[in-house]
N, C-alpha and C positions, 0 to 999 in steps of 0.2 A: 495622507501626506500628499502635499502639492508635489513634491519632487520625484523623478521616476525611482524606481527600486535600486537601480545601479548607479545612482547620483548620491546616494546617502555618503558613501566614503569617495572622496573626488581622485585621490591617488591610487594606482596599481600597488605600490608597496604597502599602502597602509590596508589594501583589501586582503592581500597575502597575511599580513601580521595579522589581522582580525580573525580570519579563517585558522590560523594557528591556536589562537585565543579559544574561538568558539568551540574548537573540538576538545577542549579540556575543562574540567572545573575551575581549576586555576593553574597559573604557569608563571615560573618566575622570568625575570629578564634575560638572565643567564641561559636559561633552557633557549628562549626564543633567540638570543644570538647564535647559538649552535644550530638549531634548524634553519634560519632563515640566512644564514651568512653575511649578514649586514653588519656594517661598522657599528662602534658603540653609538657615535655621534648619529648616526642615519637611524638606528633603532630608536633613542632618545628622543628625535623629532618626531617619529612615527606615533610612538606611543604617547606622545603630549599631544599630537593630532587627533589620535582616537579618543583620549580622554576629554580634550576639549569638545568632541563631538557628543559627548555624553554615550558613548558605544562601550568603552569601559572604563573599570575604577580598580583604583589599589585596594588590596583585600586582606593586607597582613605580609608576614615575612616567612618566608621559606627555612628550611634548615642550614645551619651555617656550614661552608666547607672549608673553613680554615679562617677566612676574614670576616667582612661584615655579613650579616643575614641579607639574603636575597629579596628585593620587592615582589610580592606576586600581584598577579593582573587575573582579572575575571571580565566576564560579559555582564553589561548593566541589565537585569532582566527587564525591566520597565523602559527601557528604551524605546521599545514598539511592540506591538501586538499583531499577529496574523491569525486568519481563519481558513480552514482547512475543509471542504465539503467531499463527501465520498456518496457518488452516485450509484449506485449497485440495484440489481433487480428484486432482491427481497427484501433489503432495508436501505435506508440512506441516513448519513451521520454526518454532524458539523461539530468542528473541536474547535477551540482557541488555546492559542500557544503564547507563549511570551518570546521575547528576544533569546533567552537562555534555552529554548526548547521545553519548558514545562508547560504540561497541560493544565490549563485553569477551569474549563468549562465544557459540557459535550452534550449532546441534543441527538436523539436519533428519532426516526420517522420509519413504520412499515411502509412498504409499499404495494399500496391494495390498487384497486381498479380504478380508485378516485384519485390516485396521485399522479395527475396529468403534470408535465411540467410546470403550468400555469400554478399550479397549487403548491407543488412543491417549491418553486422559487419565491414564492408569496410568502410560505412558512420560513424558509430559510432568512428572507429580508429582515422578517418579523423579528426572528429569533436574534440574528446579529444586533439590531438594532436595541432590542433589549439587554443584550450582553453590554453594549457600549456604555448604557445608562446604569446597569448592574456594577461595573468595574470603573466607572466614572471615568472613561477613556475621552481625551478629547481628539477630534480629527487629526492632529498632526501626529497622535501615538499609533494610528491604525495603520498598519502596512498594506494591506489587502488582504485579498480571499483567493486561496487556489483550489482547484477542482480536479477530483480524480474520478472520471465516468468511465462507463461502459463504452467501448470502442463499437464499430469504427468511428473516428473523430479527424477533426482537421484542427490542430493545436495552434497553428498558425491563424486561422481565421477565427478560431474559438468556437466551433461549431461541431454539436454533437450529429453524427450522420445517420445511420440508420441501424441503430442497435436492436437485436432480437429479443422476443421473450419478455419484454416489459410489461406487467399486467394490467397497465392502463395504457389508453391510446395517447398518441401525439409525440412520440418521442423521436421522430424523423426530422433531421433538419433543423434542429433546436440551435437558436443564434445565442447561446447561453451567455458567452463572455459579453455580447454588447447589450444582453437584457440586464445582466446584473450589476453592470458598468452604471447602466442609466438609472437603477435603483438604489445603489448605495455610494456611487461617486468615489470609488475607491479602486488601485488596481486589482484587476482580475486574471488569472492565468489557467490554461486548461490543459489536461493529459489524460490517458487513460490511466484507471484506478491500478492497475499490475505495475506502473512505472512510478506512480506516487508510493505506492507500498515499498517498493523495493528502496526508495529514499528513504523513508523510514527505519528500514531495517540496516541500511547502511548506516543510518546515525547511528542505531544501538549498538553497531559494531565499530565505530570509529577508533576504538582505542586497540583494537585487533587489525592485526595486517591481512585483511582479506582482499585479494585484488581480484577476484572473478566471483559473482554471486549470482545465481538463479533464485527468481522467485515465480511461483506459481500458485494461483487461487482456484479453490475447486468449488464450486456452486452450482447454480444454475447454468454455466458454462465452465469452459477453462480459460484461464488468463494468465498470460505470463510476462515477464520481462527479464533482459540479462544486464548487469552492469560489470564494467570491465576496468581495471584500472580508476575506479571513481567514478566514471561516465558510463550513464545509460547509453545503451545500444540500440538507435533508430534504424528501421529499415526505410525504404523508399516509401512505402505508404503505411498507415497505422493500422495494423490488423492484430491487436492483442489478443483475439480469440483464435488465430490462427493454429494453435495446437489442438484445439479440439479436433481439428480436421485431420490431424495425422493418421493415416491408414494403419491399423493393428490387424485387420483381418479383410483381406482383399474382397471376398464374397461375403461379408457381415451383414449385420443389422442395416436396413435402409435409413437414409439421414433422415432428420427431422425436419431440415427443410429443403425445398429443391434444389439448391444449388451446393448442397453439403455431397459429401463422400460417403459412399458404402463403407461399412466397417470402420467408421472414424471414431476415434476415443471417446468423443463425447455423446456416443451413443451408448457407451460401456460405463464410464466413469465420471457422473455427473448426478445434481439430483433428479434430474429428469429419467436420468437412464435406471436410476434404484428405484424409482416409483411405478415406472412401467413394468419393471422386472417383479415387481412385487403385485401389482394388480394382476398381472398374467398368471402368476404362479398360483395365487387365491383362486383365480376363475378356473385353473386346471384342479382345481381340489385339493391343494395342500393344505394343511390343518397349521394355524398360527394364532399366537394372540392378537395379531392385526387385526383379524376380523372383529373380534371384542373392543379391540381400542377404536377403531373406525366406524364400528357401527354396520349395520347391514344394508343401508342403503348409500352409504358414503364411499367414495373411492378413496383408496390409501394413499394418504399423503407421505411428505418426506417428516413431518412431524410425528405422523404415527410410527414411521419405521423407526425413529430415534427412541421414541417411548419404547417400543418394543424391544429394542437393542440394549438399553438401559434395564431392560427387566430379562436380559439375557433369553429371549424369545429366538429356538434355533434356527427359524427360518430368515429372520431379520439378520442373524449373525451370518449366516450362508449368503445372503443376497449382498450385503455390505463387503464381507470379505472377497467375494468374487469383483466387485466395483473395485475394489481397492488392489487387487491384483492385475487386473487389466490397465490400472492407472500408473502403478509401478514398472509395467511393460513399457509404457509411452515415456514415463519418466526415465529409464534405462537408455531410451532411444536418445532422448535430448544430453543424457550424461557422456553417451558414447561419441557425441558430437562436439558438444561445447567444451566439456569438462571444466564445471565450474568447481570452486573450492569449498563453496558452501551454497546450500539448497534449502532457502525458506518454504515452507509449504504453507498456505493461509486459505481462508474460506471456511463457508458452513460444514462442510465435509470433514475438513482436518480439524476443526475446533470442537465439534459436538460430542466428538468419541473419539478415544485412544485407538480403537480396531482399525480405522481407516488408514492414519497415520502409521502406525508400526507395520502392519500388513502391506501398505503401498513401499515404504522404506525399503525393509526386507526383501521384497521381490526384484525392487530397483538394484539392490546390491549384488544378488545373485546372478542378474542378468548384465551387470555393468563389465565392459572390456577390461583387461589387464588388471582386475582387482587381485590381489589386494595392494599392487603396487601403486594404483591409482585409487584413494580413499576420499569420500567428501564427506563432509559436516550437514545432516540433518536435522532442521528446527522448525519447529513451530512460530518461531519469531517472538520477537520481544514486545509487540504490541496488540497482538491477536486481531480481533474485528475491528478494531481501531487503526490499524496500521495504514490503508487505504486513505482515511481522513488526515491523520497526524503527517502523513507524507504531502500531502497535498499542501497543508500549512507549511512546512519545510520547503517546497517548492518556492514560496514566497521569500522565505528568510536566506534560502540558498542565493537568490538574486540579487540580493544586496553585495555580494562579493563576487558576482559574474564579470 
């Protein structure tokens, strides 16, 4: 689309009403009057404006409360479409949403040693062009592409700065927004993946009154985001991986990188930590199905450990339980400071097996101050592994009412 995202709806009142309608499957004019506080004539004018723009449509009548049945309104799904890209260290994912937030397509790439920025962006560009043809999208229907990436990054300049532990080289100082704008000729937005994931989960919880939400992604590293009163909390710099440097044992395991902390959480409760522990214990002579699964000459990988866990191997169970317990301690530290009402836990370690999730949450509950007066809801979320990409697409859709 030629116009910038925040110019699709000219007036602030219309943006406010459209946001009310977006957050429901359908809503009556009477409910909109109550929520908005507008006069009947002003609301009627705003609804006519949004209808003329093609953003909303009448969709029938609600139940009568004594007089005429009220007209219902809904978002027009095919007003426009947004793409969302999750760039993570194990896999990257692209999704396509319509204006109502329905997922229409998805594609995933494994992040191998060959997956450089140039290669991935070429694949993303090719896939988006394929989808625009497949779904017969005219250029004016394409709203833009949101990106949720591993930090640190500069979301204002659109640059991925110096992320750690990508399997391929070249991920330092990637001007990803400029590169993709040049290739796709559409609005591009960048944020860290934890922030896009919490956007998606906030959308999934939009019918509930959740004022303070915490999201933590547990995988190669630890990534976190916080939302309060519907607003993302940003620090002075973007360092979504800072949670991993929380010290939980002052004289503990040396850091994985030269600038890390001794005894930090990521040394105990990540994919890397679990792999390191499994290999160390096997070298010390512990017996396990892991030897059979990995083979004599192979290092034990995360995939091997998850397979052994699925087969109820005692050593794999011990390793994952220990990592989850450490993570639960770190999570309790966050809860004791931030006091969120809901915590969404995502990422490979949370989604691969229930043991990590339940061990971590039970540990956190036991170590939370003021329990049971303060109780938090834990969830694996509504979108699973797709949360980061779906939230990236919502970043584009949300901009329309910004």
